[in-house]
N, C-alpha and C positions, 0 to 999 in steps of 0.2 A: 896811478892805480889800476887805470883801465888798460894802460899798456901792458901792466903785469898780467892782467887777466887774459889778454889776447895772447901773450907770450906763452902762459900755461896752457893754453888750449892748444897752441901750435906744437908744444913739446909733448903734450900727450898724444896728439894726432901722430907725431913722428914716431913714438914708441909703440903704436898699435901695429898689430899684426899685419903684414903685407898682404892685401887682398888680391884675389884672382880677378883679372880684367876679363869681362864678358861682353861681347857683342851681342846684339839681339839675337841674331842666329844661333849663336853659341848658346845662349841662355834657353832659347827654344828647343834645341837639340837636346840639352841636358834634362830639361824639364820632361820631354818625352820618353828619354831613356829611362828615367827614374820614376816614372808615373806608374802607380798601381793600377790605375783605370786602364791604362794602355796595355799593362802586363796581363790584367784579366781579360781583356778583348783578345789578346794574342792567344792565351790559353783556350778561349772558346773557339778561335779560329782553328787552332790545332785539332781540337776535338771534332770539328766539322770535316777537317781533312782526312781524319781517321774514319769517320762516316761515310764519307765518299769513296774511299779505299775500300770499305767493307762492302758497300752497295755494288762496286764495280766487280769484286772478286766473287759475288753471287752468280755472275754470268758463267763462271767456270765449274767443272765437275768437282766433286769432293772425292778424295781417295784416302783409304785408311788400311793399315795393316795391323794384324793381331795375332797374338799366340798365346797359348795357355799350356801349363804344365803342372800334373798334379798326381796324386796318388789315392786310388780308390780302395776302400775296405768294404768287405761284406757283400751283400747282394746289390748288384748294379748292372748297369747296360754297358757291354763291350762296345767302346765305340767303333771298332772295326767290323764287328758282326751284328750289332744291334741286338744281340741275345742277352738274356739275363743270366748273369754268372755269379757264382758264389765264390769269390776268390779276390786276392789282391792284385790290383792292377796299376802299373804305371803308365800313364798317357800323356801324350803331347799333341797339339794341333797348331795350324798355321792357317791364317785366312787374309785375303786381299779383297777389299770391298770398295765399290766405285759406284757413283751415282749422280746424276745431273738433271736439272729441270729444264724441260722442253717448252712447257707453256704454263703460264701462272696469272693470266689475265693482265699481262703487261706490267705486273708488280716490280720486277727487276728494272726494266726500263725506265719506268716512272720514278722509282727510288733513286735511280743514278740521277735523273734530271733534278729531282727535288734536292738531293744532297749537294749538287753543283750550285743550285741558287742559294741554299742556306750557306755554303762557303762563301760566295760572292758577297751575301749579305754581311756575314762576318768581317770580311776584309773591308767593306765600306764602313762598317761600325768603328773598326780601329782607325781608319782614316778621319772619321768624323771626330772621335775622340782627341786625335793628334790636332785637328784644326781647332777645337774647343779650347785645348791647352796652349797652343800658339797664341790665340786671341787673348786669353787671360794673362799669359807672360808678357805680351806686349803692353797691356795695361799697367802691370806692375812695374814694368821696365820704363815706361814713359813717366810714371809716378817717381820713380828714383831720379830719373833725368830732371825732371820738374823740380824735386826738392833740392837738387845739386845747383840748378840754376837760381833758384831762391836764396841759397846760401851765398853763392857768388854776389848776387845783389845785395844782400844784407851786409856782407863784408865791405863791399864797396861804400854804402851808405855809412858805415861806421868810419871808414876811412875819412870820408868827407866831413863828418861830424867832428872828428879829432882834428882835423885841419882848422875847421872854424873855431874850436875851442883853442887851439894854439894861437890863433890869429887875435881872438878877442884877449887872451892872457897877455900877449905882447902889447896890445893897445891900452890894457889896464896898467901894465907895468910903466908905459910910456905917458900915462896919464892922459890918454885920449878917450877913455872909455870908463864908465863907472863900474865898480867891482860887482855891481848887482846884475850886470848884464851877463856875467859869466853863468849864472845859476842855470838859466833856462838851457844853455848850451851843455853844461854838465848833466842836466837831466836827459838832454837828447842823447848824449853819449851812452849814459847809462842804459837808457831803454834800446839803443842799437845793440849794446853788448848782450842785452837780454834776447833780442830778436836773433843775433848771430847763434846765440846757444840754443834757442828753439829751432832754429833751421838746421844745426848740426843734428839735433835729436830727430828731426823729421827725415834727414837723410838716413840716419841709422835706423829708424823705424821702417822706412821704405824698403832699403835693403834687406833688412831683416824679413820683411814679408815675401820679397823676391826670393830670397834663400829657403824659406818655409816651402814656397810653391815649388821651388826645385828640389825639395827633400834632401838638402846637403846637411852634413854632421854639424853640429853646434860650433866645433872649433875652425871650421872652414869659412873664411870670410870672402866675400866677393865684392866687386865694384862693377858698375855699368861703364861701358864706353860711350861717352857722348859724341854724337856727330861733330865733325870739325865745325860745321856751320848749317844750321837749318834755315833755309830761306821761307820763313813763314809766309812771306808775301807772295811766294811762288806756288804755295800750296792751294790747288784748286780742286772744288769738289766736282766730282765727275757729272756731267750733264746726262741725267737719266730721270726717268719718270718712275715712280712707285711701282707701276705695273711691270715695266720693263725690268726693273731691279729685281722684282720677285720672280719674274719668269727665268732671268738669268741665275738666280740663287737657286731656284728649283732644279734647273739643269745641271748645276756645277756642285751643289752641296752634297757631300757623301751621305749626310744623314738621310736625306731624301731617297738617294739611291739605295741605301741599306733598307729603308722601310719599302720600297717598291719591290726589291729583290725578296724580302721575307714574304710580301704578299704573293708574288709568283710561286714561291716554294709552297706556300699553303695552299695555293689552288691546284698545283700537281698533287699535294697530298690527298686531295678528294679522289683522284684517279688511283692513287696507291690504295685508299681504303675500299674502293669499289672493286678492287680485284679480288676481294674476299668472296664476292658472289659467283667468281668464275671457277670452273674445274681447274685442277691441277695435274698436268701430266709429266711424268718423270721416268728416266729410264735408268736401270740398275744393273749391276754385274758383280759377280763374286767369284773367287777362285780360293779353294780350301784343299787342304789334306791333313792327314793325321797319323798317330802311331799309338800302338797299344802293345804292353809287353805280353799280352796273352795271344796276341795274333800268331797263327801258325800257317804253314804252307808244306804242300806235298814234296817230300824229300826222296821219294823213291817208292817201289813195290816190293814187298817181301812175299815169296811163294811158300806156303806151308802146307804139309799133308795132315788131313784131319781123318782120322779113323773113328769108326762108328761100330759097336759090336751088333752083329746080327746071327740068326740062326738059319743055317741052311741043312736041310733034310735032317733036321733034329741035331745037327751038330753045330756047336758055337763056332762062329767065324768073325773075322774083322772085315770091314768094308773101308777101304780107305779113298780120299778124293783131295785133290789140290785146290787151295784157295789163295787168292792174291790179296794180301794185307797192306793197306797204304802205310807209309811211313811218313809221319809229320814232324816238321822241326821249326823251330822259332824264326819267324820272318825277319831278316835283318831290318835296321832302322831305314836305311836309304831305300830299300825295296817298298817298304810300306808306304813312305812318302810319295813314290811314284805310282804305286798301285792304288792308292786311294785318292789320288788326284782328281778333283771335279771342277768343273766350270758352270756358271749359271748366269743368264743374261735374261732381262725381261722388261716389260713396261708397267708402270704403275699408275693407274687413274683414280684420282679422288674428286668426287662431285660433292659439294656441300648441298645439303638439304636443309637441315636444322643446325644452327650454331648457337642456340640459346640467346639470340639477338646481338652477338658479338660483331657481325658484319654490319648490321645496321647502325648500331652505336658507334662503330669506327667510322663509319660515314658521317654521322651526325656531328661527331666531335671534330672531324676534319673540316666540315662546313662553318662549325663555330669558330675554328682557328682562322679560317679565311676571312670571317667577318671582324674578327678582333684584329687582324692584320691590315685590312681596308681601313678600319676606324684608326689604327695607329698612324697609317699613311697619311690620312685625312687630317689628324691632330698635328702631324709633323709639319704639313704644308700650312696650316693654319698659324702655327708657331712662327715658321718662317716668314709668312706674310705679315704678322705683328711685328716681328723683329726688324724686317727691312724697312717698314714704314717708319718705325721708330728711329732706326738708325739714320735715315735720310732727313727726317725731321730734326733729330738732334743735331746733325751736321749743319743745316741751315740755320739752326738757332745758334749754334757755336759760332758760325761765320758772322752773324749779326752782332753777338756778344763781343767778338775780336774787334770788329769795326767801331763799336761804341767804347770799348776799353781803350783803343788806340786814340780816339779823340780825347777821352778823359785824361789819358796819361800826357799827351801833347798840351793840354790846358794846364794841368798840375805842374807840367816841367816849365812852362812859359812864367807861371806864377811864382814858382820856386826862383827862376833865374831874376826875375824882377825883384823879389824880396831879396836875394842875395845882393844885387847891385845896389838897391837902397840901404842895405846894412853896411856895405862897404863904404857908402857915402856918408854913413851916420845919420841917414834920414829914417831908417827904420830900426825898429826894436829887435832884439835877440828872440824874443817871443813869436813875433811875427814870422821870423825866419824859420824857426823850429817848428811852427805850425805848418808853414808852406813844404817843409821837408817831410813831415808827417803825411801830408796829403798825396805828395808825390810818391812816397814809399807805398802808400796804399794802391795808388794807381798803377804802379810799376808791378806790384804782386798780382794785381787783378789782370793786368794784360798778359803777364807771364802765364798764368793759369788758363786765361781764355784761350791763349794761342796753342798750348799743349793740349787743352781739352779739344779744340778744333782739329788738330792733328790726329788725335785718337779716333774721333768720330769720322773723319775721312777715311782713315785706315780700316774702320769698321765696314764702311760702304765698300771699299777695295775688297775686303775680305768676301762679302756676299757677290761681288762681281767675279771672284775666283782668282783675283791678284795676289801675289805673293806679299807677306807683311815684312816690309823693310823701311828703314828711316832714310836711307840715302837714294 
């Protein structure tokens, strides 16, 4: 019956969907690629890039061109003569305007410097998020490997129990053992089948948690690639004091760098706010021209004789004189654009006197932002200090746990070997053998978990030392 259960489990596993094999690096890369936190940080970084570009462009002049076209009815100002006229006019104008800031209390320079620091802080924040994800993936990855190791051990113990059951069955058949000796071993095999099932479920759950962390679709199955061999005895905890580990973490962790850069940006922000107290000097220039359908120009002179009746010596007569009468014609479009072309250049000075407290409140807000940034940096350093102390203490505790678990496993293994030999010689009971196997099983599981916990804790210490996360 037990062989049938194991065969059923094996057939079910064979029919399962082929899982994608992932190394630790591949899992980390995939988690970072699909992380919403990283995507959010990247969008913030792109926003800061745009802000920096905008700040840099403020150094350059602004230039604009404009045009207007319209129809004027009734009484209005002729745009070419500035006279009030009562007529319908078609008008058209063009203008080119330019301006540049010459002095603004250092606002442009400081805004560029502040934007650079903010962008650098965003980049560091993205890197910090990636590192946090890497550490989290490593934890789930090792949990998956641990679950698979426990499953291998459980299957090995089941195989041993089945062999013992086969042996006692043969002895019972040969009349060398009592039928009651079979009951304890049957119970052991049944328990080992249960342990195998629980271990398989633990593997599935660990892989599910890893897959959820990687944000993979429900139908996409994955599996971890266990290292060919992990020499747990060769794993050494770095020789470092808590203070040295803290100083190294502060100098290498991007989260600290991000907080410090944000603090520097906030400090520059005070200088940006203070620029509101200073005058602003700018230069401007303009070129414009216009056209009006009512515009006229001299087209010639017409000489006319004007006669006036007079009386000379009582006799009516006519007195004539010649006069020059100007002839006006509609001014052509191109001639108007040339004739009315004008240029303007000048300086503009603005000196703030009263600004309804805007300059003062801007400075106060900038100082408040600096204080908040300084507090954030201090909190980040304190958090790192607590984390590195705990990481180092956990690693040392895990090393002691490994040593104790190893001694317990060796003792349980020796006890099981002795019980097995006594059972083979007929001097021990099957219950004694089953109990010894149970104790060995517990000691083996404890040792496996202690070793992987120690491995993870050492990797956390390596993480704070700025070393890459890898299993080989």
